[in-house]
C-alpha positions in Angstrom: 94.7 201.2 111.0 93.5 198.4 113.2 93.4 198.6 117.0 93.0 195.5 119.2 92.7 195.7 123.0 93.0 193.0 125.6 92.5 193.1 129.3 95.0 190.4 130.2 97.6 191.6 132.7 100.7 190.2 130.9 103.3 192.7 129.9 104.2 193.5 126.3 103.2 190.7 124.0 106.0 189.1 121.8 105.5 187.3 118.6 106.2 183.5 119.0 106.1 180.4 116.9 103.2 178.4 118.4 103.1 174.6 118.1 100.3 172.8 116.3 98.6 172.0 119.7 98.8 175.5 121.1 95.4 177.1 121.7 96.7 180.7 121.7 99.7 182.7 120.5 99.0 183.2 116.9 97.7 186.8 117.0 100.9 188.7 116.6 102.2 186.2 114.1 99.2 187.0 111.9 99.5 190.8 112.5 103.2 190.7 111.6 102.4 188.8 108.4 99.9 191.4 107.1 100.9 194.7 108.7 103.4 197.2 107.4 104.0 198.5 110.9 102.6 197.5 114.3 103.2 198.4 117.9 101.8 198.3 121.5 100.2 201.0 123.5 99.6 200.8 127.2 96.1 201.3 128.5 94.6 202.8 131.6 94.0 200.0 134.0 94.8 196.4 133.0 95.7 195.3 129.5 97.2 196.8 126.4 96.3 197.8 122.8 98.1 196.4 119.8 97.8 198.6 116.7 98.7 197.7 113.1 98.8 199.6 109.8 98.0 197.7 106.7 98.3 199.8 103.5 98.1 197.1 100.7 96.7 193.7 100.2 99.5 191.1 100.3 
């Protein structure tokens, strides 16, 4: 299980298809590519935590 936390105030992150020039926005795309399951957990204070379960090498 992997847990990644951020302090950004944006609401729930959503996977997107970043363009070649984008400097951010690839995190959830990578998580979705390797994880069996993933989700978002709210934190106390600002930010959120994304969790991912990876059971086998792909």
